[in-house]
KEKEPA-125866 format. One record per residue (C-alpha): residue number from 1; x, y, z; residue in one letter. Coordinates in steps of 0.5 Angstrom, whole numbers, plus 500, padded with zeros to 3 digits. Each point is the difference from the previous one (the first is absolute). Layout:
// residues N
    i   px   py   pz  aa
  NUM    X    Y    Z   A
...
END
This chain:
// residues 486
    i   px   py   pz  aa
    1  871  452  777   X
    2  496  494  504   X
    3  506  495  498   X
    4  505  505  502   X
    5  496  501  507   X
    6  500  492  501   X
    7  507  500  499   X
    8  502  505  505   X
    9  495  499  505   X
   10  504  498  505   X
   11  505  506  499   X
   12  494  505  500   X
   13  498  496  507   X
   14  507  501  503   X
   15  501  507  498   X
   16  493  502  503   X
   17  501  497  506   X
   18  507  504  501   X
   19  496  506  498   X
   20  495  499  505   X
   21  506  499  505   X
   22  504  506  498   X
   23  493  505  500   X
   24  499  497  507   X
   25  507  501  503   X
   26  501  507  497   X
   27  493  503  500   X
   28  498  497  507   X
   29  493  502  499   X
   30  498  498  507   X
   31  505  504  504   X
   32  503  494  503   X
   33  507  500  504   X
   34  506  497  495   X
   35  500  493  503   X
   36  492  498  499   X
   37  500  504  493   X
   38  506  495  498   X
   39  496  494  502   X
   40  493  502  497   X
   41  504  502  494   X
   42  503  493  500   X
   43  494  496  501   X
   44  496  504  495   X
   45  506  498  495   X
   46  499  493  502   X
   47  492  500  500   X
   48  500  503  493   X
   49  505  495  497   X
   50  496  494  503   X
   51  494  503  497   X
   52  503  502  493   X
   53  503  493  500   X
   54  507  503  499   X
   55  504  494  502   X
   56  498  493  503   X
   57  496  502  507   X
   58  506  496  504   X
   59  505  504  497   X
   60  497  507  502   X
   61  499  497  507   X
   62  508  500  500   X
   63  500  508  500   X
   64  500  501  507   X
   65  506  496  501   X
   66  504  505  496   X
   67  496  506  501   X
   68  499  500  507   X
   69  507  499  502   X
   70  503  505  495   X
   71  496  506  502   X
   72  501  498  507   X
   73  493  499  502   X
   74  502  493  503   X
   75  506  495  501   X
   76  500  494  495   X
   77  499  496  506   X
   78  494  503  502   X
   79  497  500  493   X
   80  502  493  499   X
   81  496  498  506   X
   82  494  501  496   X
   83  501  495  495   X
   84  501  495  506   X
   85  493  502  503   X
   86  496  494  504   X
   87  494  501  495   X
   88  505  498  494   X
   89  502  494  504   X
   90  492  498  501   X
   91  500  501  492   X
   92  506  495  499   X
   93  497  495  505   X
   94  493  501  496   X
   95  503  499  493   X
   96  504  494  502   X
   97  493  497  502   X
   98  497  502  494   X
   99  506  497  496   X
  100  499  493  504   X
  101  493  500  499   X
  102  501  501  492   X
  103  506  495  500   X
  104  495  494  502   X
  105  494  502  496   X
  106  496  502  507   X
  107  498  506  497   X
  108  497  497  494   X
  109  496  495  504   X
  110  497  506  504   X
  111  498  504  494   X
  112  497  494  497   X
  113  496  499  506   X
  114  498  508  500   X
  115  498  500  493   X
  116  496  493  501   X
  117  496  504  505   X
  118  499  507  497   X
  119  499  497  492   X
  120  505  503  495   X
  121  496  507  499   X
  122  505  505  501   X
  123  496  505  504   X
  124  498  494  505   X
  125  507  498  501   X
  126  502  508  502   X
  127  495  501  504   X
  128  501  493  504   X
  129  508  503  501   X
  130  498  507  502   X
  131  495  497  506   X
  132  504  495  502   X
  133  506  504  500   X
  134  497  506  504   X
  135  497  495  505   X
  136  506  497  502   X
  137  504  507  500   X
  138  495  502  505   X
  139  503  495  505   X
  140  507  499  497   X
  141  506  505  498   X
  142  498  503  493   X
  143  507  498  498   X
  144  499  493  502   X
  145  494  499  497   X
  146  502  503  493   X
  147  506  495  501   X
  148  495  494  501   X
  149  496  502  494   X
  150  505  502  495   X
  151  503  493  498   X
  152  492  497  499   X
  153  498  506  496   X
  154  506  499  496   X
  155  498  493  498   X
  156  493  502  499   X
  157  503  505  495   X
  158  504  494  497   X
  159  494  495  500   X
  160  495  505  497   X
  161  504  502  495   X
  162  501  493  497   X
  163  493  501  498   X
  164  500  507  497   X
  165  501  502  493   X
  166  499  508  501   X
  167  507  503  502   X
  168  496  506  503   X
  169  495  497  504   X
  170  506  496  503   X
  171  504  506  501   X
  172  494  504  504   X
  173  499  493  504   X
  174  507  500  502   X
  175  501  507  502   X
  176  493  500  504   X
  177  501  494  504   X
  178  507  502  502   X
  179  498  507  502   X
  180  494  498  503   X
  181  504  495  505   X
  182  504  506  502   X
  183  495  505  501   X
  184  495  496  503   X
  185  505  498  505   X
  186  501  508  501   X
  187  493  502  501   X
  188  499  495  505   X
  189  499  505  505   X
  190  494  497  504   X
  191  504  498  506   X
  192  506  503  504   X
  193  505  495  499   X
  194  498  500  492   X
  195  505  505  498   X
  196  507  502  504   X
  197  498  507  500   X
  198  493  499  504   X
  199  504  496  505   X
  200  505  506  501   X
  201  495  505  500   X
  202  496  497  505   X
  203  506  499  505   X
  204  502  508  499   X
  205  493  502  502   X
  206  500  495  506   X
  207  507  503  502   X
  208  498  507  499   X
  209  493  501  502   X
  210  499  494  504   X
  211  494  498  495   X
  212  499  493  498   X
  213  497  498  494   X
  214  496  494  500   X
  215  501  494  495   X
  216  492  500  500   X
  217  499  507  499   X
  218  505  501  494   X
  219  497  494  497   X
  220  493  503  500   X
  221  502  506  496   X
  222  506  497  496   X
  223  497  493  498   X
  224  495  504  496   X
  225  505  504  497   X
  226  505  494  498   X
  227  494  497  496   X
  228  498  506  497   X
  229  508  501  497   X
  230  500  492  498   X
  231  494  501  496   X
  232  502  506  497   X
  233  507  497  498   X
  234  496  495  497   X
  235  496  504  496   X
  236  505  505  498   X
  237  505  495  498   X
  238  495  495  496   X
  239  494  504  498   X
  240  504  507  498   X
  241  508  500  499   X
  242  501  493  498   X
  243  494  495  498   X
  244  503  493  498   X
  245  494  497  496   X
  246  502  493  503   X
  247  494  496  500   X
  248  499  493  503   X
  249  500  495  495   X
  250  499  492  500   X
  251  507  499  497   X
  252  504  504  505   X
  253  496  496  505   X
  254  502  493  497   X
  255  507  502  500   X
  256  500  502  507   X
  257  497  493  502   X
  258  505  497  496   X
  259  506  504  503   X
  260  498  498  507   X
  261  499  493  498   X
  262  507  500  497   X
  263  503  503  506   X
  264  498  494  504   X
  265  501  499  508   X
  266  504  505  504   X
  267  507  498  499   X
  268  505  500  505   X
  269  504  507  499   X
  270  493  503  499   X
  271  498  497  507   X
  272  506  503  503   X
  273  500  507  497   X
  274  492  500  502   X
  275  502  499  507   X
  276  506  505  500   X
  277  495  505  497   X
  278  494  499  505   X
  279  505  500  506   X
  280  502  507  497   X
  281  493  503  499   X
  282  498  497  507   X
  283  506  503  503   X
  284  498  507  497   X
  285  493  499  503   X
  286  502  498  507   X
  287  507  504  501   X
  288  496  505  505   X
  289  497  494  504   X
  290  507  496  500   X
  291  504  507  502   X
  292  495  501  506   X
  293  500  493  503   X
  294  507  499  500   X
  295  507  505  501   X
  296  505  495  497   X
  297  499  502  493   X
  298  497  506  496   X
  299  497  499  493   X
  300  499  505  495   X
  301  498  499  493   X
  302  507  501  497   X
  303  503  495  505   X
  304  494  495  498   X
  305  501  501  492   X
  306  508  499  501   X
  307  499  494  504   X
  308  496  497  495   X
  309  505  501  495   X
  310  505  497  504   X
  311  496  494  501   X
  312  499  499  493   X
  313  507  499  498   X
  314  501  495  506   X
  315  494  495  499   X
  316  501  495  495   X
  317  495  500  494   X
  318  500  492  500   X
  319  502  500  493   X
  320  507  498  497   X
  321  503  504  494   X
  322  506  496  498   X
  323  500  495  506   X
  324  500  506  504   X
  325  495  502  505   X
  326  498  507  499   X
  327  497  505  505   X
  328  493  504  499   X
  329  504  506  497   X
  330  507  500  497   X
  331  504  506  499   X
  332  500  500  493   X
  333  492  501  501   X
  334  502  507  502   X
  335  501  502  493   X
  336  493  501  500   X
  337  500  505  506   X
  338  497  507  498   X
  339  507  503  503   X
  340  498  507  496   X
  341  494  501  504   X
  342  504  499  507   X
  343  505  506  497   X
  344  494  504  498   X
  345  497  500  507   X
  346  507  501  503   X
  347  500  507  496   X
  348  493  502  502   X
  349  502  499  507   X
  350  506  504  500   X
  351  497  505  496   X
  352  494  500  506   X
  353  505  500  505   X
  354  504  506  497   X
  355  493  504  500   X
  356  499  498  507   X
  357  507  502  503   X
  358  499  507  496   X
  359  494  502  504   X
  360  496  501  493   X
  361  494  497  504   X
  362  500  505  505   X
  363  501  505  495   X
  364  493  497  496   X
  365  497  501  507   X
  366  501  507  500   X
  367  498  501  493   X
  368  494  496  502   X
  369  498  504  506   X
  370  501  507  496   X
  371  494  497  495   X
  372  496  498  506   X
  373  493  502  500   X
  374  494  498  505   X
  375  496  496  495   X
  376  501  493  502   X
  377  498  496  494   X
  378  505  505  496   X
  379  506  498  505   X
  380  498  493  500   X
  381  501  500  492   X
  382  506  504  500   X
  383  504  495  505   X
  384  497  494  497   X
  385  503  502  493   X
  386  506  502  503   X
  387  501  494  503   X
  388  498  495  494   X
  389  505  504  496   X
  390  506  500  505   X
  391  500  493  501   X
  392  502  499  493   X
  393  507  502  502   X
  394  500  498  507   X
  395  499  494  505   X
  396  493  501  502   X
  397  502  498  507   X
  398  505  505  500   X
  399  496  505  497   X
  400  494  499  506   X
  401  506  500  505   X
  402  502  507  498   X
  403  494  503  498   X
  404  495  498  506   X
  405  503  505  505   X
  406  500  505  494   X
  407  493  499  498   X
  408  497  499  507   X
  409  503  507  502   X
  410  497  503  494   X
  411  493  497  502   X
  412  501  503  507   X
  413  502  507  498   X
  414  493  499  496   X
  415  496  498  506   X
  416  499  493  496   X
  417  500  493  503   X
  418  507  497  498   X
  419  497  494  497   X
  420  496  504  495   X
  421  506  501  496   X
  422  505  495  503   X
  423  496  494  498   X
  424  499  502  493   X
  425  507  502  499   X
  426  502  493  503   X
  427  495  496  495   X
  428  503  504  494   X
  429  507  498  502   X
  430  498  493  498   X
  431  496  502  493   X
  432  506  502  496   X
  433  499  496  493   X
  434  504  504  495   X
  435  508  498  501   X
  436  503  493  502   X
  437  503  503  506   X
  438  494  503  503   X
  439  498  493  504   X
  440  503  494  500   X
  441  495  496  497   X
  442  501  505  494   X
  443  507  498  499   X
  444  498  492  501   X
  445  495  500  494   X
  446  505  505  496   X
  447  505  494  500   X
  448  495  496  496   X
  449  502  503  493   X
  450  493  501  498   X
  451  500  507  502   X
  452  503  506  497   X
  453  501  507  504   X
  454  496  504  496   X
  455  494  495  501   X
  456  501  500  508   X
  457  500  508  499   X
  458  494  501  496   X
  459  496  495  504   X
  460  503  502  507   X
  461  498  507  499   X
  462  493  498  498   X
  463  499  496  507   X
  464  504  505  504   X
  465  494  505  498   X
  466  495  495  502   X
  467  503  498  506   X
  468  501  508  502   X
  469  492  501  499   X
  470  498  493  504   X
  471  505  501  506   X
  472  498  508  500   X
  473  492  498  500   X
  474  501  494  505   X
  475  504  504  505   X
  476  496  506  500   X
  477  493  497  500   X
  478  501  493  504   X
  479  506  501  504   X
  480  498  506  505   X
  481  494  495  502   X
  482  504  495  503   X
  483  507  502  501   X
  484  502  507  504   X
  485  506  502  504   X
  486  496  506  503   X
END
């Protein structure tokens, strides 16, 4: 029976997804209009196929290209726009940078330097990555931060693996390190600029209620929340779910020293790649300042990433192959590009846009209002929970833009300060941890090959629950002391 199940696992997963689709479509349990019900049914079909691993994830992501025009949900031109969204080109630019860093072994040099500082103890390495990533992500976009840390983490996994005999220990270490840089980037909620949903909500509140949330006020409440989330992340991943038991050893320390000696001084390609990478990071950090002091060019994260990618194909590496000078990147290098992740995110965007266009968020607001009570703590808990799990299948920025007016209306109808529900909704939108398309950092690390979808779902569910509890407690007890519209 077990062999039969394993042999037919994918067929059963395909059939299960189709059954979910048919049940939702024909029974319409939420009494939705025809089009929203159809969009919901297709979305559930895609999610079930993703979760059950019925097909490769990027293949499932192509379903909207067929289903949405076929059922007259949207035109083929409209659907395919989602697969060329600007965020996808941000990924592409970041992946090009990662390929160049890997090509010239720069990632190995940085990884060896990190391990020399932290030692070869697996837990210390992971803690160092969590703290460094979380701190950087408070000031940089969480996507840019993950892209910076990704190639370094990949190289650390390779270096540590050369001195480890236990396959299980390395599997846990690799999985945790990859997931940790994504989740630490997502959990950096301590500044307004830490994640895109924070910026979107602060702008909404300013326009709607003429209330400016101070940068310092936000930090006073949510920097402690970020620290709590990062420490929780370390404990859950290392001490509870995936202990790696990788201890510091002298042989490993000697190996690191020998490898650093072998690499010698920075080569010309390494220096040039480092300059491009450093200028890219600097541009990401200073883009707002640059945009404010001049009007000639307007920078954003995607433009910066793609500019860096193009430059890598122009700048000579200083190395000759067959008496021919080659640039830092050649097109043949792009065979290592995670093209599947780009398709996966395109499918997620297409699905989220369909949910938004079908006004399902408005329907959700009505549903939420019907269950509203005067209990502030309970309402914050419900809104945070809904926001965290909704962001698994929606763009978190789009979610905040769509839900902010709905949640504000619910709060006002209950005679509550709009911030009491709006801010937990915003924070929750950044904490999706179960699916690759939940946030850009999730998608980036999923491309590493060290993460299976079942591992991300299991880990993400645990972290989602803990995030909901911590966000609810901070927003109920601390937030009203500092931030109130009324």
